[in-house]
C-alpha positions, 0 to 999 in steps of 0.5 A: 499500499501507499502512505502519504509523506510530503505528498498528499494522496489525491493531490499528488498521487493515487492512493493504492491498496491491493492485494498481490496474488502470486502463483506457485512458482511466481516470484515478482510482480509489478505495481504502478502507482499514479502520480498527478502532473499539476501546475503548482510549484510545491517543491519535491515530495515523497510517499512511501510504498509498504509491504503490509500483511503476508499470508500464512507461511510467508514472512516480510523482510522487515529491512525491505518492507517499505520504500520512499519514493520521490516526486520531483516537481516540474513546476519549479522556475530555475532563473537566470540572469545574462548581460549584452556583456561589453558595450560601448559607452555611446551605446546608450544602454545596457540590456539584461536578460532574466529567464526562467526554465520550468515553471508555468504559473505567473511568478515575480523576481527581483532585479537591481543593478549594482556597481562594479567600477562604474558609479550610479548616477554618473556613468549609469542609471540604477534600476531596482525594480520587480519583474512580473512573469505572466503564466507561461512567459520566460524571459524579460529584459532590463534596459539600464541606461549609461552615460556618455561623457567627455571624461577619458577614464578606464572601462567600468563594470556594472552587474545586474543581480536577480533575487527574492524569486517568489517560486523555484531557484536562482541559478546564475544571480548576477551578470557583469557588463562592461562599459568600453570608454569611447574618450580614451585615446590610443597613440602611435608614432611613425616616421618617413622611414629612410631619409637621405642625409641630404634631405635636411630632416626626418618627419614623424607623425603622431597620432591618436584614435578615440578621445575627443578632448584636449590632450598632452603627449611627450615627443622625444628623439633617442640616440641609435647609432646616429649621435645626437648633435 
């Protein structure tokens, strides 16, 4: 017979009590217990199977007279968050995607930004909101505005964090995006190459890519096999 553990008969499985009749020489029988596939997130649940009364002349092994079965809930959500990764400061925003697998009911989860090396208010606009998933909905996107300033600064990071899911478990709780600064200059120097001694001069060209602000860089000659002066 079956007996309730965390699972409740009629709600989670069908109660089964029956007498098994073994013919002469028969050594095994199969019994099927029906479980109910509902739409309720409820956690994994257990019920017991027991051998009760044997006929005259038969003994029940007490070490193998009961067995616990676990019903694994397929309605629980598993939550994750991902980011667009590297984003130029001039892109305007970072997109975070919150997804769930499993679970078909309406559900809620909290999303919030948290600073890495970026600063809320000056580098990006902080977000803290509850995401509501409709029944059957599996993903939502959150847009985080980033500020395109004129300051030359290092690349900076900001993370999206999910928490407080009202059902299910969180698999990936944090996703980090990097804001790539578009005000940094990349500097290079090149020469005119081989120059005849009678040309009078060598031309060097210093270039920068990126960066629109006024900037300074030092240029100096240094001896190779030629001697200054």
